[in-house]
DSSP file (Angstrom, degrees, kcal/mol; ACC not computed):
  #  RESIDUE AA STRUCTURE BP1 BP2  ACC     N-H-->O    O-->H-N    N-H-->O    O-->H-N    TCO  KAPPA ALPHA  PHI   PSI    X-CA   Y-CA   Z-CA
    1    1 A M              0   0    0      0, 0.0     2,-0.3     0, 0.0   128,-0.2   0.000 360.0 360.0 360.0 135.3   84.4   64.1   31.9
    2    2 A K  E     -A  128   0A   0    126,-2.0   126,-1.3     2,-0.0     2,-0.4  -0.784 360.0-157.3-102.5 145.7   82.3   64.5   28.7
    3    3 A E  E     -A  127   0A   0     -2,-0.3     2,-0.4   124,-0.2   124,-0.2  -0.995  10.0-170.7-122.2 128.8   78.5   64.2   28.4
    4    4 A I  E     -A  126   0A   0    122,-2.3   122,-1.8    -2,-0.4     2,-0.3  -0.951  23.0-122.4-119.2 134.5   77.0   63.3   25.1
    5    5 A R  E     -A  125   0A   0     -2,-0.4   120,-0.3   120,-0.3     2,-0.3  -0.573  31.3-173.8 -78.2 136.7   73.3   63.5   24.3
    6    6 A I        -     0   0    0    118,-0.9   114,-0.0    -2,-0.3     0, 0.0  -0.864  28.9 -89.0-125.8 163.4   71.7   60.3   23.1
    7    7 A G        -     0   0    0     -2,-0.3     2,-0.2     1,-0.1    -1,-0.1  -0.182  45.3 -97.0 -71.4 162.6   68.2   59.5   21.8
    8    8 A S        -     0   0    0      1,-0.1    -1,-0.1   116,-0.1   116,-0.1  -0.534  25.8-166.8 -78.8 144.3   65.3   58.4   23.9
    9    9 A H        +     0   0    0     -2,-0.2     2,-0.3    69,-0.2     8,-0.3   0.140  45.3 122.8-116.6  17.4   64.5   54.7   24.2
   10   10 A M        -     0   0    0      6,-0.1     6,-0.1     7,-0.1     2,-0.1  -0.649  57.6-129.5 -86.4 135.9   61.0   55.0   25.8
   11   11 A A    >   -     0   0    0     -2,-0.3     3,-1.8     4,-0.1     8,-0.1  -0.336  26.3-106.4 -76.3 162.8   58.1   53.3   23.9
   12   12 A K  T 3  S+     0   0    0      1,-0.3     7,-0.1     2,-0.1    -1,-0.1   0.692 116.7  69.7 -64.7 -18.5   54.9   55.1   23.2
   13   13 A S  T 3  S-     0   0    0      5,-0.6    -1,-0.3     2,-0.3     3,-0.1   0.686 113.2-117.4 -70.1 -16.0   53.2   53.1   25.9
   14   14 A G  S <  S+     0   0    0     -3,-1.8     2,-0.4     1,-0.2    -2,-0.1   0.454  88.5  95.7  88.9   2.3   55.2   55.1   28.4
   15   15 A H  S >  S-     0   0    0      3,-0.4     3,-1.6    -5,-0.0    -2,-0.3  -0.993  80.7-114.9-130.5 128.2   56.9   51.8   29.5
   16   16 A K  T 3  S+     0   0    0     -2,-0.4    -6,-0.1     1,-0.2     3,-0.1  -0.355  98.8  13.2 -61.7 133.8   60.3   50.6   28.2
   17   17 A G  T 3  S+     0   0    0     -8,-0.3    17,-2.7     1,-0.2     2,-0.5   0.560 101.9 107.7  81.1   9.4   60.0   47.3   26.2
   18   18 A I  E <   +D   33   0B   0     -3,-1.6    -5,-0.6    15,-0.2    -3,-0.4  -0.974  42.7 178.4-126.6 120.5   56.2   47.4   25.9
   19   19 A S  E     -D   32   0B   0     13,-2.5    13,-3.5    -2,-0.5     2,-0.4  -0.904  26.7-120.7-121.9 148.4   54.5   48.2   22.5
   20   20 A R  E     -D   31   0B   0     -2,-0.3     2,-0.4    11,-0.2    11,-0.2  -0.699  23.2-168.7 -88.5 136.3   50.9   48.4   21.6
   21   21 A I  E     +D   30   0B   0      9,-2.7     9,-2.3    -2,-0.4     2,-0.4  -0.985  11.3 170.9-127.1 120.8   49.6   46.1   18.8
   22   22 A D  E     +D   29   0B   0     -2,-0.4     2,-0.6     7,-0.2     7,-0.2  -0.908   8.0 166.9-127.2 101.2   46.1   46.6   17.4
   23   23 A S  E  >> -D   28   0B   0      5,-3.4     5,-2.2    -2,-0.4     4,-0.6  -0.920  16.8-177.8-121.6 106.0   45.5   44.5   14.3
   24   24 A E  T >45S+     0   0    0     -2,-0.6     3,-0.5     3,-0.2    -1,-0.2   0.896  85.6  57.8 -65.9 -39.5   41.9   44.2   13.1
   25   25 A A  T 345S+     0   0    0      1,-0.2    -1,-0.2     2,-0.1    -2,-0.0   0.883 118.7  29.8 -60.1 -40.6   42.9   41.8   10.3
   26   26 A K  T 345S-     0   0    0      2,-0.1    -1,-0.2     0, 0.0    -2,-0.2   0.396 106.0-124.7 -99.8   2.1   44.3   39.3   12.8
   27   27 A K  T <<5 +     0   0    0     -4,-0.6     2,-0.5    -3,-0.5    -3,-0.2   0.899  60.1 147.8  53.1  45.0   42.0   40.2   15.6
   28   28 A M  E   < +D   23   0B   0     -5,-2.2    -5,-3.4     2,-0.0     2,-0.4  -0.949  16.7 164.8-113.4 121.5   44.9   41.0   17.9
   29   29 A H  E     +D   22   0B   0     -2,-0.5    19,-2.5    -7,-0.2    20,-0.5  -0.962  35.0  73.4-137.3 117.6   44.6   43.7   20.5
   30   30 A G  E    S-DE  21  47B   0     -9,-2.3    -9,-2.7    -2,-0.4     2,-0.4  -0.985  74.6 -58.9 171.4-163.2   47.2   43.9   23.3
   31   31 A W  E     -DE  20  46B   0     15,-2.9    15,-3.3    -2,-0.3     2,-0.6  -0.936  33.3-145.4-117.8 131.0   50.6   44.8   24.5
   32   32 A Y  E     -DE  19  45B   0    -13,-3.5   -13,-2.5    -2,-0.4     2,-0.5  -0.861  16.0-160.6 -97.3 121.2   53.8   43.2   23.1
   33   33 A V  E     +DE  18  44B   0     11,-3.2    11,-2.1    -2,-0.6     2,-0.4  -0.877  13.1 174.7-104.6 128.7   56.5   42.8   25.8
   34   34 A R  E     - E   0  43B   0    -17,-2.7     2,-0.4    -2,-0.5     9,-0.2  -0.987   6.7-179.2-138.7 128.4   60.1   42.4   24.8
   35   35 A V  E     - E   0  42B   0      7,-2.9     7,-2.8    -2,-0.4     2,-0.4  -0.993   4.0-174.5-126.4 129.7   63.2   42.2   27.0
   36   36 A R  E     + E   0  41B   0     -2,-0.4     2,-0.3     5,-0.2     5,-0.2  -0.990  14.4 151.7-126.9 132.7   66.8   41.8   25.7
   37   37 A F  E >   + E   0  40B   0      3,-2.4     3,-1.2    -2,-0.4    45,-0.1  -0.936  66.6   0.3-159.0 136.1   69.9   41.3   27.8
   38   38 A N  T 3  S-     0   0    0     -2,-0.3     3,-0.1     1,-0.3    47,-0.1   0.897 128.7 -55.1  50.8  48.5   73.2   39.6   27.3
   39   39 A N  T 3  S+     0   0    0      1,-0.2     2,-0.4    45,-0.2    -1,-0.3   0.713 115.2 113.9  60.6  24.2   72.3   38.5   23.7
   40   40 A E  E <   -E   37   0B   0     -3,-1.2    -3,-2.4    32,-0.0     2,-0.4  -0.992  47.9-163.1-125.0 133.3   69.1   36.8   25.0
   41   41 A T  E     -E   36   0B   0     -2,-0.4     2,-0.4    -5,-0.2    -5,-0.2  -0.952   6.8-176.0-118.3 134.5   65.6   38.0   24.1
   42   42 A R  E     +E   35   0B   0     -7,-2.8    -7,-2.9    -2,-0.4     2,-0.3  -0.980  11.4 174.5-123.7 140.9   62.4   37.1   25.8
   43   43 A S  E     +E   34   0B   0     -2,-0.4     2,-0.3    -9,-0.2    -9,-0.2  -0.972  10.6 179.0-144.9 160.2   58.9   38.2   24.6
   44   44 A K  E     -E   33   0B   0    -11,-2.1   -11,-3.2    -2,-0.3     2,-0.6  -0.970  23.9-132.9-159.1 144.7   55.3   37.8   25.3
   45   45 A F  E     -E   32   0B   0     -2,-0.3     2,-0.6   -13,-0.2   -13,-0.2  -0.916  17.8-160.9-104.0 123.1   52.0   39.1   24.0
   46   46 A V  E     -E   31   0B   0    -15,-3.3   -15,-2.9    -2,-0.6     2,-0.2  -0.911  15.6-146.1-106.5 113.1   49.5   40.3   26.7
   47   47 A T  E  >  -E   30   0B   0     -2,-0.6     4,-0.7   -17,-0.2   -17,-0.3  -0.485  15.1-138.4 -86.1 149.4   46.0   40.4   25.3
   48   48 A D  H >>>S+     0   0    0    -19,-2.5     5,-2.5     1,-0.2     3,-0.7   0.904 103.1  57.3 -64.0 -42.4   43.3   42.9   26.3
   49   49 A R  H >45S+     0   0    0    -20,-0.5     3,-0.7     1,-0.3    -1,-0.2   0.880 104.8  49.2 -60.9 -42.0   40.6   40.2   26.3
   50   50 A Q  H 345S+     0   0    0      1,-0.2    -1,-0.3     2,-0.1    -2,-0.2   0.726 118.0  40.7 -71.0 -20.7   42.4   38.0   28.9
   51   51 A H  H <<5S-     0   0    0     -4,-0.7    -1,-0.2    -3,-0.7    -2,-0.2   0.313 115.0-105.0-115.7   8.0   42.9   40.9   31.2
   52   52 A G  T <<5S-     0   0    0     -4,-0.7    -3,-0.2    -3,-0.7     2,-0.2   0.822  80.9 -20.2  78.7  32.5   39.6   42.8   31.0
   53   53 A G  S  ><S-     0   0    0     -5,-2.5     4,-2.1     1,-0.1     5,-0.2  -0.526  83.4 -66.2 125.6 170.5   40.6   45.8   28.8
   54   54 A K  H  > S+     0   0    0      2,-0.2     4,-2.0     1,-0.2    -1,-0.1   0.896 123.8  46.0 -62.5 -47.2   43.5   47.9   27.6
   55   55 A E  H  > S+     0   0    0      2,-0.2     4,-2.0     1,-0.2    -1,-0.2   0.913 114.6  46.8 -67.8 -43.0   44.5   49.5   30.9
   56   56 A E  H  > S+     0   0    0      1,-0.2     4,-2.2     2,-0.2    -1,-0.2   0.885 111.6  52.4 -65.4 -38.2   44.4   46.2   32.9
   57   57 A A  H  X S+     0   0    0     -4,-2.1     4,-2.4     2,-0.2    -1,-0.2   0.883 107.1  52.9 -64.4 -38.2   46.4   44.5   30.1
   58   58 A L  H  X S+     0   0    0     -4,-2.0     4,-2.3     2,-0.2    -2,-0.2   0.910 108.1  50.3 -63.5 -42.3   49.0   47.3   30.3
   59   59 A K  H  X S+     0   0    0     -4,-2.0     4,-2.0     1,-0.2    -2,-0.2   0.919 111.9  47.9 -60.9 -42.6   49.4   46.7   34.0
   60   60 A A  H  X S+     0   0    0     -4,-2.2     4,-2.4     1,-0.2    -2,-0.2   0.871 109.6  53.4 -64.9 -37.2   49.8   43.0   33.4
   61   61 A A  H  X S+     0   0    0     -4,-2.4     4,-2.8     2,-0.2    -2,-0.2   0.888 107.4  50.5 -65.9 -39.1   52.4   43.7   30.6
   62   62 A V  H  X S+     0   0    0     -4,-2.3     4,-2.3     2,-0.2    -2,-0.2   0.914 111.9  47.6 -64.3 -42.5   54.4   45.8   33.0
   63   63 A E  H  X S+     0   0    0     -4,-2.0     4,-2.1     2,-0.2    -2,-0.2   0.898 112.4  50.0 -62.5 -41.2   54.4   43.0   35.6
   64   64 A C  H  X S+     0   0    0     -4,-2.4     4,-2.5     2,-0.2    -2,-0.2   0.920 110.1  49.8 -64.7 -44.5   55.4   40.6   32.8
   65   65 A R  H  X S+     0   0    0     -4,-2.8     4,-2.3     1,-0.2    -2,-0.2   0.918 110.6  50.0 -58.9 -45.3   58.3   42.8   31.7
   66   66 A D  H  X S+     0   0    0     -4,-2.3     4,-2.1     1,-0.2    -1,-0.2   0.892 111.2  49.4 -61.6 -40.6   59.6   43.1   35.2
   67   67 A Q  H  X S+     0   0    0     -4,-2.1     4,-2.2     2,-0.2    -2,-0.2   0.912 110.3  49.6 -65.7 -43.4   59.4   39.3   35.7
   68   68 A L  H  X S+     0   0    0     -4,-2.5     4,-1.8     1,-0.2    -2,-0.2   0.886 109.8  52.0 -63.4 -38.7   61.3   38.7   32.4
   69   69 A E  H  X>S+     0   0    0     -4,-2.3     5,-2.4     2,-0.2     4,-1.0   0.913 109.2  50.0 -64.2 -42.3   64.0   41.2   33.4
   70   70 A R  H ><5S+     0   0    0     -4,-2.1     3,-0.6     1,-0.2    -2,-0.2   0.917 109.2  51.8 -61.3 -42.6   64.4   39.4   36.8
   71   71 A E  H 3<5S+     0   0    0     -4,-2.2    -1,-0.2     1,-0.2    -2,-0.2   0.857 113.7  43.7 -62.5 -35.6   64.8   36.1   35.0
   72   72 A L  H 3<5S-     0   0    0     -4,-1.8    -1,-0.2    -5,-0.2    -2,-0.2   0.581 113.3-117.0 -85.3 -10.6   67.5   37.5   32.7
   73   73 A G  T <<5 +     0   0    0     -4,-1.0    90,-0.5    -3,-0.6    -3,-0.2   0.678  63.5 148.4  81.9  17.5   69.3   39.3   35.5
   74   74 A K      < -     0   0    0     -5,-2.4    -1,-0.3    -6,-0.2    -2,-0.1  -0.717  49.9-118.0 -88.0 132.7   68.7   42.7   34.0
   75   75 A P        -     0   0    0      0, 0.0     2,-0.9     0, 0.0    83,-0.1  -0.393  30.4-108.2 -68.1 146.9   68.3   45.6   36.5
   76   76 A R        +     0   0    0     81,-0.1     2,-0.3    -2,-0.1   -10,-0.0  -0.665  67.9 123.8 -79.7 106.3   64.9   47.4   36.4
   77   77 A T        -     0   0    0     -2,-0.9     4,-0.1     2,-0.2    80,-0.1  -0.979  64.1-130.7-155.9 155.5   65.5   50.8   34.9
   78   78 A D  S    S+     0   0    0     -2,-0.3   -69,-0.2     2,-0.1     2,-0.1   0.438  84.5  92.6 -88.3   0.7   64.1   52.8   32.0
   79   79 A W  S    S-     0   0    0     77,-0.1     2,-0.4     1,-0.1    -2,-0.2  -0.476  93.0 -90.3 -86.0 164.1   67.7   53.5   30.9
   80   80 A V        -     0   0    0     -2,-0.1     2,-0.5    43,-0.1    40,-0.2  -0.607  39.7-161.2 -73.9 129.4   69.6   51.4   28.4
   81   81 A V        -     0   0    0     -2,-0.4     2,-0.6    -4,-0.1    -4,-0.0  -0.966   4.8-152.5-116.1 119.4   71.5   48.6   30.1
   82   82 A V        -     0   0    0     -2,-0.5     3,-0.1   -45,-0.1    11,-0.1  -0.797  13.2-171.8 -94.3 125.2   74.3   47.0   28.0
   83   83 A G        -     0   0    0     -2,-0.6     2,-0.1     1,-0.3    -1,-0.1   0.147  49.6 -33.2 -89.2-148.7   75.1   43.4   28.8
   84   84 A S        -     0   0    0      9,-0.1    -1,-0.3     2,-0.0   -45,-0.2  -0.406  56.9-162.2 -73.2 150.9   78.0   41.5   27.4
   85   85 A N    >   -     0   0    0      3,-0.1     3,-1.9    -3,-0.1     6,-0.2  -0.991  19.7-144.0-136.8 124.7   79.2   42.2   23.9
   86   86 A P  T 3  S+     0   0    0      0, 0.0    -1,-0.1     0, 0.0    -2,-0.0   0.710 101.1  60.6 -63.3 -18.5   81.4   39.9   21.9
   87   87 A R  T 3  S+     0   0    0     -3,-0.0     2,-0.8     2,-0.0    -3,-0.0   0.597  78.4 100.3 -83.3 -10.1   83.1   42.9   20.3
   88   88 A N    <   -     0   0    0     -3,-1.9    -3,-0.1     1,-0.2     8,-0.1  -0.672  50.7-175.3 -80.1 109.3   84.4   44.1   23.7
   89   89 A R  S    S+     0   0    0     -2,-0.8    -1,-0.2     1,-0.2     7,-0.1   0.723  79.1  58.9 -79.3 -21.8   88.0   43.0   23.9
   90   90 A V  S    S-     0   0    0      5,-0.3    -1,-0.2     2,-0.1     6,-0.1   0.855  99.7-134.1 -75.9 -35.2   88.5   44.1   27.5
   91   91 A G  S    S+     0   0    0      1,-0.2     2,-0.5     4,-0.2    80,-0.1   0.451  73.5  98.4  95.7   1.7   85.7   41.9   28.8
   92   92 A V  S >  S-     0   0    0      3,-0.4     3,-1.9    79,-0.1    -1,-0.2  -0.982  75.9-122.5-123.7 120.3   84.0   44.6   31.0
   93   93 A A  T 3  S+     0   0    0     -2,-0.5     3,-0.1     1,-0.3    -9,-0.1  -0.350  97.6  19.8 -61.1 135.0   81.0   46.4   29.7
   94   94 A G  T 3  S+     0   0    0      1,-0.2    24,-2.3    23,-0.1     2,-0.4   0.460 107.6  94.1  85.3   1.3   81.5   50.2   29.6
   95   95 A V  E <   +B  117   0A   0     -3,-1.9    -3,-0.4    22,-0.2     2,-0.3  -0.994  46.8 163.7-126.8 129.8   85.3   49.9   29.8
   96   96 A R  E     -B  116   0A   0     20,-2.3    20,-3.4    -2,-0.4     2,-0.4  -0.987  37.6-117.8-143.2 154.2   87.5   49.9   26.7
   97   97 A R  E     +B  115   0A   0     -2,-0.3     2,-0.3    18,-0.2    18,-0.2  -0.770  47.0 162.6 -88.8 132.9   91.2   50.4   25.9
   98   98 A A  E     -B  114   0A   0     16,-2.8    16,-2.8    -2,-0.4     2,-0.5  -0.921  39.5-121.9-145.9 167.9   91.8   53.4   23.6
   99   99 A V  E     -B  113   0A   0     -2,-0.3     2,-0.4    14,-0.2    14,-0.2  -0.979  25.6-158.2-116.5 121.0   94.4   55.8   22.4
  100  100 A K  E     -B  112   0A   0     12,-3.0    12,-2.6    -2,-0.5     2,-0.4  -0.831   4.9-151.2 -99.5 134.5   93.7   59.5   23.1
  101  101 A K  E     +B  111   0A   0     -2,-0.4     2,-0.3    10,-0.2    10,-0.2  -0.866  21.0 168.8-103.6 138.8   95.3   62.1   21.0
  102  102 A Y  E     -B  110   0A   0      8,-2.5     8,-3.5    -2,-0.4     2,-0.5  -0.982  33.6-117.4-145.8 157.7   96.1   65.5   22.3
  103  103 A K  E     -B  109   0A   0     -2,-0.3     6,-0.2     6,-0.2     5,-0.1  -0.850  30.3-144.4 -99.7 126.1   98.1   68.5   21.3
  104  104 A G    >   -     0   0    0      4,-2.8     3,-1.8    -2,-0.5    -1,-0.0  -0.198  31.8 -96.8 -80.0 175.3  101.0   69.5   23.6
  105  105 A K  T 3  S+     0   0    0      1,-0.3    -1,-0.1     2,-0.1    -2,-0.0   0.777 124.8  59.8 -63.5 -26.5  102.2   73.0   24.4
  106  106 A D  T 3  S-     0   0    0      2,-0.1    -1,-0.3     1,-0.1     3,-0.1   0.464 119.0-111.3 -81.3  -0.8  104.8   72.7   21.7
  107  107 A G  S <  S+     0   0    0     -3,-1.8    -2,-0.1     1,-0.3     2,-0.1   0.302  75.9 130.3  90.3  -9.4  102.1   72.1   19.1
  108  108 A K        -     0   0    0     -5,-0.1    -4,-2.8     1,-0.1     2,-0.5  -0.443  60.6-119.6 -77.1 152.3  103.0   68.4   18.5
  109  109 A V  E     -B  103   0A   0     -6,-0.2     2,-0.3    -2,-0.1    -6,-0.2  -0.826  33.7-170.4 -92.7 125.9  100.3   65.8   18.6
  110  110 A Y  E     -B  102   0A   0     -8,-3.5    -8,-2.5    -2,-0.5     2,-0.4  -0.798  13.1-139.9-114.2 157.1  100.8   63.1   21.3
  111  111 A E  E     -B  101   0A   0     -2,-0.3     2,-0.4   -10,-0.2   -10,-0.2  -0.944  13.3-170.9-117.6 140.3   99.1   59.8   21.9
  112  112 A N  E     -B  100   0A   0    -12,-2.6   -12,-3.0    -2,-0.4     2,-0.3  -0.989  19.3-135.7-131.9 122.8   98.2   58.5   25.3
  113  113 A E  E     +B   99   0A   0     -2,-0.4    20,-2.5   -14,-0.2    21,-0.8  -0.625  38.1 165.0 -78.2 134.0   96.9   54.9   25.9
  114  114 A V  E     -BC  98 132A   0    -16,-2.8   -16,-2.8    -2,-0.3     2,-0.6  -0.906  44.1-118.7-140.6 164.0   94.0   54.9   28.3
  115  115 A Y  E     -BC  97 131A   0     16,-2.3    16,-2.2    -2,-0.3     2,-0.4  -0.974  37.3-150.8-102.2 119.4   91.2   52.8   29.6
  116  116 A E  E     -BC  96 130A   0    -20,-3.4   -20,-2.3    -2,-0.6     2,-0.4  -0.787   7.6-160.3 -96.4 132.5   88.0   54.7   28.7
  117  117 A V  E     -BC  95 129A   0     12,-3.2    12,-2.3    -2,-0.4     2,-0.3  -0.936  11.3-178.3-112.7 131.9   84.9   54.4   30.9
  118  118 A S  E     + C   0 128A   0    -24,-2.3     2,-0.3    -2,-0.4    10,-0.2  -0.946   7.8 157.8-131.0 154.2   81.4   55.3   29.6
  119  119 A W  E     - C   0 127A   0      8,-2.1     8,-3.1    -2,-0.3     2,-0.6  -0.972  48.2 -87.3-161.9 164.2   78.0   55.3   31.1
  120  120 A N  E     - C   0 126A   0     -2,-0.3     6,-0.3     6,-0.3     3,-0.1  -0.747  34.6-173.6 -81.5 122.8   74.5   56.8   30.8
  121  121 A A  E     -     0   0A   0      4,-1.6     2,-0.3    -2,-0.6     5,-0.2   0.290  65.5 -26.6-100.8   9.1   74.5   60.0   32.7
  122  122 A G  E >  S- C   0 125A   0      3,-0.9     3,-0.9     1,-0.1    -1,-0.2  -0.919  89.0 -61.8 161.5 177.5   70.8   60.7   32.3
  123  123 A R  T 3  S+     0   0    0     -2,-0.3  -114,-0.1     1,-0.3   -43,-0.1   0.862 134.6  15.8 -57.4 -37.2   68.0   60.0   30.0
  124  124 A E  T 3  S+     0   0    0     -3,-0.1  -118,-0.9  -116,-0.1     2,-0.3   0.077 114.1  83.2-125.8  25.3   69.6   61.8   27.1
  125  125 A K  E <   -AC   5 122A   0     -3,-0.9    -4,-1.6  -120,-0.3    -3,-0.9  -0.954  54.1-156.6-130.6 149.4   73.2   62.1   28.2
  126  126 A K  E     -AC   4 120A   0   -122,-1.8  -122,-2.3    -2,-0.3     2,-0.3  -0.992  13.3-148.4-124.4 131.4   76.2   59.8   28.1
  127  127 A G  E     +AC   3 119A   0     -8,-3.1    -8,-2.1    -2,-0.4     2,-0.3  -0.673  17.3 178.5 -97.5 154.0   79.2   60.2   30.5
  128  128 A R  E     +AC   2 118A   0   -126,-1.3  -126,-2.0    -2,-0.3     2,-0.3  -0.975   8.9 158.6-155.4 137.7   82.7   59.4   29.7
  129  129 A T  E     - C   0 117A   0    -12,-2.3   -12,-3.2    -2,-0.3     2,-0.3  -0.929  21.2-142.4-147.7 171.9   86.1   59.6   31.4
  130  130 A S  E     - C   0 116A   0     -2,-0.3     2,-0.4   -14,-0.2   -14,-0.2  -0.966   5.8-144.2-142.1 157.8   89.5   57.9   31.0
  131  131 A V  E     - C   0 115A   0    -16,-2.2   -16,-2.3    -2,-0.3     2,-0.2  -0.990  29.6-122.0-124.1 125.8   92.4   56.6   33.1
  132  132 A S  E  >  - C   0 114A   0     -2,-0.4     4,-1.7   -18,-0.2   -18,-0.2  -0.475  13.6-162.4 -73.2 128.6   95.9   56.9   31.8
  133  133 A I  H  > S+     0   0    0    -20,-2.5     4,-2.3    -2,-0.2   -19,-0.2   0.849  93.5  53.9 -74.9 -36.5   97.9   53.7   31.4
  134  134 A R  H  4 S+     0   0    0    -21,-0.8    -1,-0.2     1,-0.2   -20,-0.1   0.897 112.9  43.2 -64.0 -40.1  101.2   55.6   31.3
  135  135 A K  H  4 S+     0   0    0      1,-0.1    -2,-0.2     2,-0.1    -1,-0.2   0.899 131.2  19.9 -74.2 -41.7  100.4   57.4   34.6
  136  136 A Y  H  < S-     0   0    0     -4,-1.7     4,-0.4     1,-0.2    -2,-0.2   0.543 106.5-112.9-109.0  -9.3   99.1   54.4   36.6
  137  137 A G     X  -     0   0    0     -4,-2.3     4,-2.4    -5,-0.2     5,-0.3   0.019  37.7 -77.2  86.9 157.0  100.4   51.3   34.8
  138  138 A E  H  > S+     0   0    0      1,-0.2     4,-2.0     2,-0.2     5,-0.2   0.935 126.4  40.5 -57.8 -54.6   98.3   48.8   32.9
  139  139 A A  H  > S+     0   0    0      1,-0.2     4,-2.3     2,-0.2    -1,-0.2   0.921 118.0  45.1 -67.4 -45.2   96.9   46.8   35.8
  140  140 A R  H  > S+     0   0    0     -4,-0.4     4,-2.6     1,-0.2    -1,-0.2   0.899 112.7  51.7 -67.6 -39.6   96.2   49.7   38.1
  141  141 A A  H  X S+     0   0    0     -4,-2.4     4,-2.4     2,-0.2    -1,-0.2   0.908 110.7  49.0 -62.8 -41.2   94.6   51.8   35.3
  142  142 A F  H  X S+     0   0    0     -4,-2.0     4,-2.4    -5,-0.3    -2,-0.2   0.934 112.3  46.9 -63.0 -47.2   92.3   48.8   34.4
  143  143 A R  H  X S+     0   0    0     -4,-2.3     4,-2.1     1,-0.2    -2,-0.2   0.883 112.6  50.3 -63.0 -38.8   91.3   48.3   38.0
  144  144 A M  H  X S+     0   0    0     -4,-2.6     4,-2.2     2,-0.2    -1,-0.2   0.911 110.4  49.8 -65.2 -42.4   90.6   52.0   38.5
  145  145 A A  H  X S+     0   0    0     -4,-2.4     4,-2.3     1,-0.2    -2,-0.2   0.911 111.4  48.8 -62.1 -42.6   88.5   52.1   35.3
  146  146 A C  H  X S+     0   0    0     -4,-2.4     4,-2.5     1,-0.2    -1,-0.2   0.883 110.0  51.8 -64.8 -38.6   86.5   49.1   36.5
  147  147 A A  H  X S+     0   0    0     -4,-2.1     4,-2.1     2,-0.2    -2,-0.2   0.899 109.9  49.1 -65.4 -39.9   86.0   50.7   39.9
  148  148 A I  H  X S+     0   0    0     -4,-2.2     4,-2.3     2,-0.2    -2,-0.2   0.932 111.6  49.6 -63.8 -44.7   84.7   53.9   38.2
  149  149 A R  H  X S+     0   0    0     -4,-2.3     4,-2.3     1,-0.2    -2,-0.2   0.912 110.3  49.6 -61.6 -44.2   82.3   51.8   36.0
  150  150 A R  H  X S+     0   0    0     -4,-2.5     4,-2.3     1,-0.2    -1,-0.2   0.906 110.8  50.4 -61.8 -41.4   80.9   49.9   39.1
  151  151 A E  H  X S+     0   0    0     -4,-2.1     4,-2.1     2,-0.2    -2,-0.2   0.902 109.9  49.9 -63.8 -41.2   80.3   53.2   40.9
  152  152 A K  H  X S+     0   0    0     -4,-2.3     4,-2.5     2,-0.2    -1,-0.2   0.883 110.0  50.8 -64.8 -38.4   78.5   54.6   37.9
  153  153 A E  H  X>S+     0   0    0     -4,-2.3     4,-3.4     2,-0.2     6,-0.6   0.905 108.3  52.8 -63.6 -40.8   76.3   51.5   37.7
  154  154 A R  H  X5S+     0   0    0     -4,-2.3     4,-1.6     1,-0.2    -2,-0.2   0.909 112.2  45.2 -59.7 -42.9   75.6   51.9   41.5
  155  155 A Q  H  <5S+     0   0    0     -4,-2.1    -2,-0.2     2,-0.2    -1,-0.2   0.892 119.6  41.3 -67.3 -40.5   74.5   55.5   40.8
  156  156 A M  H  <5S+     0   0    0     -4,-2.5    -2,-0.2    -5,-0.1    -3,-0.2   0.922 133.1  16.3 -74.0 -45.9   72.4   54.5   37.7
  157  157 A Y  H  <5S-     0   0    0     -4,-3.4    -3,-0.2     2,-0.2    -2,-0.2   0.478 100.2-110.0-112.9  -6.0   70.7   51.3   38.9
  158  158 A G  S  <<S+     0   0    0     -4,-1.6    -4,-0.2    -5,-0.5    -3,-0.1   0.182  97.8  29.3  92.8 -18.3   71.2   51.3   42.7
  159  159 A E  S    S-     0   0    0     -6,-0.6    -2,-0.2    -9,-0.0    -8,-0.0  -0.966  97.1 -84.6-162.1 157.5   73.7   48.4   42.5
  160  160 A P        -     0   0    0      0, 0.0     2,-1.1     0, 0.0     3,-0.1  -0.352  53.2-100.0 -64.8 153.3   76.2   47.1   40.0
  161  161 A V    >>  -     0   0    0      1,-0.2     4,-1.7     2,-0.1     3,-1.1  -0.642  36.6-162.5 -78.3 101.5   74.8   44.7   37.4
  162  162 A A  H 3> S+     0   0    0     -2,-1.1     4,-2.0     1,-0.3    -1,-0.2   0.832  83.0  60.9 -57.3 -38.7   75.8   41.4   38.9
  163  163 A A  H 3> S+     0   0    0    -90,-0.5     4,-0.7     1,-0.2    -1,-0.3   0.849 108.7  44.1 -60.5 -34.6   75.4   39.4   35.7
  164  164 A K  H <> S+     0   0    0     -3,-1.1     4,-1.1     1,-0.2     3,-0.3   0.895 114.7  46.8 -76.4 -40.0   78.1   41.5   34.0
  165  165 A W  H  X S+     0   0    0     -4,-1.7     4,-1.5     1,-0.2    -2,-0.2   0.722  97.9  69.5 -79.9 -21.2   80.6   41.5   36.9
  166  166 A A  H  < S+     0   0    0     -4,-2.0     4,-0.3     1,-0.2    -1,-0.2   0.924 108.2  37.1 -61.1 -43.9   80.4   37.8   37.6
  167  167 A A  H  < S+     0   0    0     -4,-0.7     3,-0.3    -3,-0.3     4,-0.3   0.792 119.2  49.4 -76.8 -28.7   82.1   37.0   34.3
  168  168 A A  H >X S+     0   0    0     -4,-1.1     4,-1.8     1,-0.2     3,-0.7   0.622  85.1  86.8 -88.5 -13.2   84.5   40.0   34.4
  169  169 A I  H 3X S+     0   0    0     -4,-1.5     4,-2.6     1,-0.3     5,-0.2   0.845  85.3  55.8 -60.5 -35.1   85.8   39.5   38.0
  170  170 A S  H 3> S+     0   0    0     -3,-0.3     4,-1.9    -4,-0.3    -1,-0.3   0.870 107.5  49.9 -65.2 -35.0   88.6   37.1   36.9
  171  171 A K  H <> S+     0   0    0     -3,-0.7     4,-1.0    -4,-0.3    -1,-0.2   0.893 112.2  47.0 -68.0 -39.6   89.9   39.8   34.5
  172  172 A V  H  < S+     0   0    0     -4,-1.8     3,-0.4     1,-0.2    -2,-0.2   0.918 114.2  46.8 -68.0 -44.5   89.9   42.5   37.2
  173  173 A C  H  < S+     0   0    0     -4,-2.6    -2,-0.2     1,-0.2    -1,-0.2   0.845 110.1  53.4 -67.5 -33.7   91.6   40.2   39.7
  174  174 A A  H  <        0   0    0     -4,-1.9    -1,-0.2     1,-0.2    -2,-0.2   0.746 360.0 360.0 -72.9 -22.4   94.2   39.1   37.2
  175  175 A A     <        0   0    0     -4,-1.0    -1,-0.2    -3,-0.4   -32,-0.2   0.502 360.0 360.0 -74.0 360.0   95.1   42.7   36.4
């Protein structure tokens, strides 16, 4: 398994998806909340004036963000959560079909078709492993890769992301 470092996605407010806006020209002071999941974005501006100051407005913005995430079906975490992606041909987020190249003992370069599984392994790390199609067969390798991904989601978020697996379950069962 490989771990790759990735950049931080935390806003300066200390809360994911919440940014501070102070515009004297427009007389706007407050927190901008934005939540994106499965190609849908929801946003709201939480003003200091309506909530009795900067700190109270930030608390309200955090509550607003959590509510928007629940409405979209996004799990509450400060890590990046990838929903569905139209470029994913496999149909399961975090699982892709790939060809791995490796050098054999004889010095020749060989190719092995695999299902590659990736996940966030920490705030700045990405985990990756693969399941050989040649070793397990197409259907079993796909099911094994999906099982690994679901387990990693359980470790990351406390449970698999139901919104992603509802659409993908037919692909897993058909394999």
